[in-house]
C-alpha positions in Angstrom: 0.3 0.3 -0.4 1.2 3.8 -0.7 1.5 5.9 2.0 1.1 8.8 -0.7 -0.4 12.2 0.9 -1.7 13.3 -2.4 -5.3 13.4 -3.4 -4.8 13.0 -7.2 -1.7 10.5 -6.5 -4.0 6.6 -7.1 -5.5 9.0 -10.4 -2.0 9.1 -12.4 0.2 5.9 -10.1 -0.7 3.4 -13.2 0.6 6.3 -16.3 4.3 5.1 -17.4 6.5 8.5 -17.6 9.5 7.0 -18.3 9.5 8.6 -21.5 8.7 12.2 -20.6 10.8 15.1 -21.4 11.4 17.8 -18.8 9.9 21.2 -20.3 13.2 22.6 -21.6 12.6 19.9 -24.2 10.2 20.3 -25.9 10.1 24.2 -27.3 6.2 24.3 -27.1 6.0 24.0 -23.6 9.7 25.5 -23.0 8.1 28.9 -24.7 4.6 29.5 -22.7 6.2 28.6 -20.2 9.2 31.9 -20.7 6.2 34.4 -22.0 4.0 33.1 -19.1 6.5 35.5 -17.2 6.7 32.7 -13.6 9.7 30.9 -11.2 12.2 28.9 -13.3 13.6 26.3 -12.4 18.2 27.2 -11.7 20.6 25.1 -9.6 22.0 27.0 -7.0 24.2 26.6 -4.2 24.5 28.0 -0.9 26.3 26.9 2.6 25.2 25.2 4.5 24.7 27.3 7.8 22.3 29.7 5.4 20.7 26.8 4.3 19.5 25.0 7.6 19.1 28.6 8.3 15.9 29.9 6.0 14.6 26.3 6.7 14.5 26.4 10.0 12.9 29.9 10.0 10.2 28.4 7.3 9.6 25.4 9.8 8.5 28.0 12.4 6.1 29.7 9.9 5.4 27.0 8.7 5.9 28.1 5.1 8.3 26.9 2.2 12.6 27.7 2.6 12.5 27.9 -1.2 9.7 30.5 -0.9 11.8 32.6 2.0 14.7 32.8 -0.1 13.3 33.7 -3.5 11.0 36.7 -1.0 15.1 37.0 0.2 16.5 37.4 -3.3 13.9 39.7 -4.6 14.3 42.4 -1.5 18.1 41.7 -2.3 17.2 42.6 -6.0 14.8 46.1 -5.6 16.9 47.4 -2.8 15.9 47.1 0.4 17.7 46.6 3.0 16.9 44.3 6.2 17.5 47.5 7.9 14.4 48.6 6.0 12.4 45.8 6.0 12.5 45.7 9.9 11.9 50.0 9.8 8.8 49.0 7.8 7.7 46.4 9.7 8.3 48.5 13.1 5.9 50.9 11.5 3.8 48.9 10.5 3.5 46.9 13.8 3.6 50.7 15.8 0.5 51.7 13.4 -1.6 48.5 14.6 -1.7 49.5 17.9 -2.0 53.1 18.2 -6.0 53.4 18.5 
C-alpha cells in the first residue's frame, strides 16, 4: 500500500512517465513557460549554514524555505536591506497598535 498523501496520486499512479521530457526540451512548452513569466528552475549552491537558517525559519513559520529564499533575493534585487524591512515592520506594528 502506498502512503502518498497527494489526493491525486491514485488517479495517476499507473501512468508511465518514463519517456517524459523536461519542459525545456519541448519547444512549445518552453516558449509558453517563458511567456508566462513565472518562476524558473535553477540550480543554486548555498552554504549549509545558510540553508539551515532558511529551513528553520520556514519550519517555524509553517512556510517553505524556497519561498523565503526567493523573497530574500527579491528584496535584495529591489535594494531593500534588512534594516529597511525591520523599520517597515516596526512602523506597521506601531500603526496597528495605535487607537
